[in-house]
N, C-alpha and C positions, 0 to 999 in steps of 0.2 A: 546660301541659307542665312536668314537673319539671325541675330544673336538674341535668343529668348532669355528671360530671367532664369535664375537657378530653378531647375525643375527636373521632373522625370520625363525625358523625351524619347518617344519611340520613333524609329526610322524604319519604314517598310520599303524595301527595294523590290524591283521586278521589272518586267518589260511592260506590263499593263497594256496588252495588245489584243483587245482593248480592256480597259478597266471595267469591272463588273461588280454586282452586288455582293458576290462572295468575298472579294477583296475588302470591301467596305465593312461588311458584317464581321469579318475576322478581326479587323482593326478595332472596331467598336467593342467587341467582347474582350479583347486583350487589354484595351485601355481601361475598361471598367474593372476587370479582374485584378490587374496589377497596379491600378491607380496611377496611370500615366496622365500627365498634364496635357500632352499633345502628341499626336501621331503625324509625322511628316512622310508623305509618299514621295519616293525618289525613283522616277523612271530611268531605266538603263538607256544610255545613248546608243551604244553598240556592243552588246554582250559578245564575248569571244566565241560562244558556242552556237550563235545564231547567225544565219546569213542575212544580208540586208533585204533580200527579197521577201523574207518572212515577216518583216516588221513594217508597220506604218511608220511614217517619219517621226523623229523625236519631237518635232514641233506639234504634230497632231496628237501624239500620245500625251504630251504635256498639257495641251489644251483640253483634251478629254478629261484628264485627271482634275484639272482646275474646275471644270464644270461640275464634275461628280462630287466634289467636296465643298462646293460653294455655300451650302446650307448648314454646314457643321463647323462651328467655330473652333472646335478642338482638333480639326484636321487642317493640314496645310500641304503644299506641294513645293518641292525643291527642283530647281533646274541645274543642280550641281554637276551632274554627270555630263550635261551638255557643255560645261565649261572645262572639263578635264580631257586629257588626251585619250584617244581610242586605242585599243578596245577598253570597255568598261570593266576593269577588275574590281571586285568588291573591296579588296584590301585598300586600294587607292581611294575609293569613294568614302569608305569609313574613316580613314585617317584625315581626309580633307574635310569631311563633315565635322569630326571632332575638333579640328583646328578652328572652325568657325563658331564654336559654341562657347558660352560662358564656362570658365573652369569649374564652376560648382554644379553645372548641369550633368546629370547622369544620363548616359546614352545607352539605349537598348535597341538592338537590331532584330526586327521581326522577320522571320523566314519560315516558309512552309516546310513540313517534315520531308516531303518528297524531294525538294531541292536540297535540303540540308544533308541528306544521305550521302551526297558526293563531296562533302566539305573537305575531306582529306585530300582531294585533288584540286582544290581551289588554290590560286597563286598565294604563296606566303600564308597558308591557312593558320599557322600558329599565331601570327601577328594579329589576326582577326580577333582572337579570344583575349588579347591583351588590350584591344582598342575599345571594345564595347561588350556589354553583357547581352548574350543572345537570348531571344525568346522564340523557341521552336514550337510551332503550333501544328497540330494534326488536323487535316481537313477530311470530310467524309469521302469514303472511297479510297483513302490512302492507308495502306497497311503500316503498322508500326505501334510501338508501345513505349512507355516510360523506361522499362527495363532494357528494351532494345536500343533506345537512345543512349542509355548509360554505357552499353557495350560499344556502340559506335564511337562515343566520345573517348573512351579509353584507348581505342585503336587509333583515333585521329590525334589525340594529345600525347600518346605514348606514356601515360601515367594513370594511376588509379583516380577514380572520381567518387564523390560521396554525395548521396541524395539527402536533402533537407526537406521534410514535410512542411516546416514552418514557412520557408521562403519559396517552396515549390521549385527548387533548382538543384542542379549538380554543381559541386565545387571541386576544383582541382588546383593544386598549388601553382601559383604564378599566373593564373588566368582569372578573368572575370567570371561570375556565376553564369550558368547556362540554364535558363528556365524552360519548363515544359508545360504546354497548355493543350489539353484535349478539347479543342473547340473549332470554330469556323464552321458553322452549321450548314451553310449553303453549298451544295455540290454543283458548282458552276465552273466550266472550263473555258478559258479564252480560245483554246484550239477549237472546241465545239462551236463557240460563237462565230469564229471566222468561217467555219464550214457552213453554218447556217446563212451567214451573210453572202457568201459566194454563191449559194444555191438560191438566193433571193428570198429567204425565209425571215420571219420576224424574230427580233431579239428583245422585244418589249417584255417587261417584268423580269428580265435577267440583267439588264443594264440600266443605269439611271436614265430617266427620260431625256435630260439635256444632252447626254452622250448619244442616245439613240438618234436624236435630231441632228447632232453634229456629224455622225457617221453617214446619215442619209444625205445631208447637204454637201458633204465633201466626197461622196462616192467611195468611201473607204471599204476595202476588202471585197466588195462585190464585183463580179465580172459583168453582171447585168447593169444597165443604166438605172433600172428601177427595182426596188424591193419593198415589201410591205413594212411599214413602220409599226 
């Protein structure tokens, strides 16, 4: 990851298998709402909870992300996890990302509510909250509320948390703020997209057009040789 000037930098991790418009729309909304200067998408190289057979190659997912954000100057892509030892633990990735940034840059980690619900079971999870300020966003079809997030955090952190309306975040002593955003308006699932591709069905208008073309050209996800673009 290159060293940006002092800024509010959002880091969105995930498998992006494949990247879709829901990912991009969530990042756009959060960047606008919390005044982020840039959002960097960081694909996981080999998540510990997913088998290799479930994933397109890291190179393919990195290439698709690069195509997806090419027309948005406030978006960028990082190959950081491809340079770190496997498996891809979030705590290692966040610490490595923070080490590459200007000391004045504020780092925010964007994560979906559905994934965040298991944060207490992530490796060295308490270190995560000391390394970056989390931005937890709720997507359509995912159950959860701000109050439920507060309860989840108290269980994960082992201490009380306080909500601030002004900053739209929870605070706990010794940790960076944890923001909550009820956004991400597009209910699109990478799992559903892979099922459609395997069945030879179109994913147009769900995935950026350059990514649709890349998937077709490289025969990703589909068992059939041909599928409708």
